[in-house]
N, C-alpha and C positions, 0 to 999 in steps of 0.2 A: 191633891188637886192642884192643877197648874195655876199660878198667878198670872194675871194679864198685866203686861208692862207696856205702857204707852209713852211716847215722846211728845212734848209740847212742840209747836211749830218752831219756836226759837231753838230748842234743843236739837231738833232734827237738822236745822241749818248749821248749827255749831259743829256737828259731827264731821262735816266736810273739811273743817279746819284742823282736825286732829292728825297727829302723826300716825303712821301705819301701826306702830307698836301700841299706841293709845287706843286705836280703833279695835285692835284684837282684844285688848284688855276690856274694853267696853262690851264687846260681844260676849266674853266670858262672864262679865258681871250681870248682863241681862239674863243669861242662862241661869246663873245663881239666884237672881231675884225671882225668876219664873218658878224655880223649884223650892226655894227656901222662904220666899216672901220678902218683906221689907228689911229683914235682918239677915244678910248673907253670911255673917260670921266674922270672926276675928282674922280670917285668912286674907282679908283685904287691908292694905296699908292705910293707917289713919282712919279706919272706919269708925263712925260714931254718930250719935244723934246730935242734931243741931239745937242747942239750947237758945231760948229766947225768941223762938219763932212760933207762929201760930200753927197748930197742927203737928203731925208726926213727920218731921223732915230729917233726912239723914244724908251722909256723904261718905266718900272714900276717895283715895288717890288712885288714879289709873297708872301713872308712871312716876318714877323718881327722877331726880336731877332737874336740869333746866332745859326747857320749861317743865314744870310739874303740872300734869293734867289731872283734873278732878271731875267727879260726877256727883250731882246732887239730885235726890229724888224725894218724893212725898208719898206717904201711904194715904191714898184717897178714900178707899172704902175697904175695911177689913172683911165685911160680910160678903161682898162680891169679889174680893181678892183683886183689887185694882191698885197699881202703883204707877205714878207718873214721874218720868224723868224730866226735870225742868231746867237743868243746866249741865252742860258738858263743855269744859274748856280749861283755861289756865287757872292755876291757884290764885294768881293775883287779881283776877276779875270775878272770882267766885262770890255769889251773893250771900256771904255769911261773915 
């Protein structure tokens, strides 16, 4: 079954500031999240759970180099298969 991936309003606005390479990586990540769920696998650079946060939050890097773009998402509801992307932007401003 396909997982539903939603963007917060803030994350939707942040996508406009990404480079084209980062936007393409984000599209691929969203496809992976839709098919694999909140754990897209080790194929994504620096993928991992965020420790010390309430709930099941994860992140991965979309690009390497400078600036490094990251994506952060949360597993909202495992039963209804809902994932929410809440941050897309530079590593320096990531909320972790």
